N, C-alpha and C positions, 0 to 999 in steps of 0.2 A: 504494500500500500504506500502510495506517495503522500507527501505532506509533512506537516509538523504539528505538534500539539503543545499547548501550554497547560501544565499540570502542577498544581500546588506551588505556583510561583516560579516555575522554570520551564524552558522549552525542552522538548524531547521528541524522539521518534515515536510515531503512533504505535509501532510494534513493541516498544519498551513497556513492560508491566508497570501499572500505576495504581492498582486497586488493592487496598488493604483488606484482608479477610474480615475485619471488624467494621468496614464501611457500611453505612446505612443503605446505600444503593445496592450493595452486594447482599446484605442480610435481609433487607425488607423491600427491596425494589423502589426505594425512595429516589426521586430524581426530579430535576427541573432543567429545562434547556430553552434556549432562544436561538433561532437560526436567522442569520442576516446575510445580505448580499453586499459584496464589496466591489466597487468600481474604481479603477485607477488607484488601487492600493488603499482605499479608504472605505470603511463600513458605512453604508447608506443609513441615515437616521440613527446613528449609534446611540445617541442620548435617549431616544424614544425606546429603543430595544432594551437598554439597560434599566430604564425606569420601570418598564413592564416586568423585566426579570426580577428586579429587587422588590417590587411590590408583591409578586407571586411568592418570592422567597420568604418575605415577612408573613404572608398568609399561611405558609406551611411551617412557620417557626424554624426556618433554616437560617444559618448565620454565614452568609457569603462574604467574599471580599468586598470592599467598598466599590462604588461605581467608578472612582478614579483608578483603582487598581485594575478593575475589569477592562476599562477603556484602554489603559496602557497595555494590558495583556493582548487585547485584540490587535492593537497597532503593532506591537512587537512581533506577534505571530504572523501578521500579514507581511511585515518587512522581511522576516526570516524565511518565509515561504518563497519569496520572490514573485508571488502571484499578484498581478494587478487587478484582475477580475476573478472573483472567487466566491464561494459560499462559506460562511463562517458560522460555526455552531458549537 
């Protein structure tokens, strides 16, 4: 699989294991995601996507990274991938 992933604050290959056996997503199927489109290396309406994601996280009592951290992660991942037009999720 091609691409790059941002997991727990660092970039890594998507093939590299990243899930702890005690993770709520692994144990109970807990999860939350947001998919966005990137054009010219920038995520389209990133602020709106992050607002929706963080609102849903609060509704589920999840404690995600801050919006600033997530925005930086999206930008860093897009830069590292070298893709100008991409799907980010």
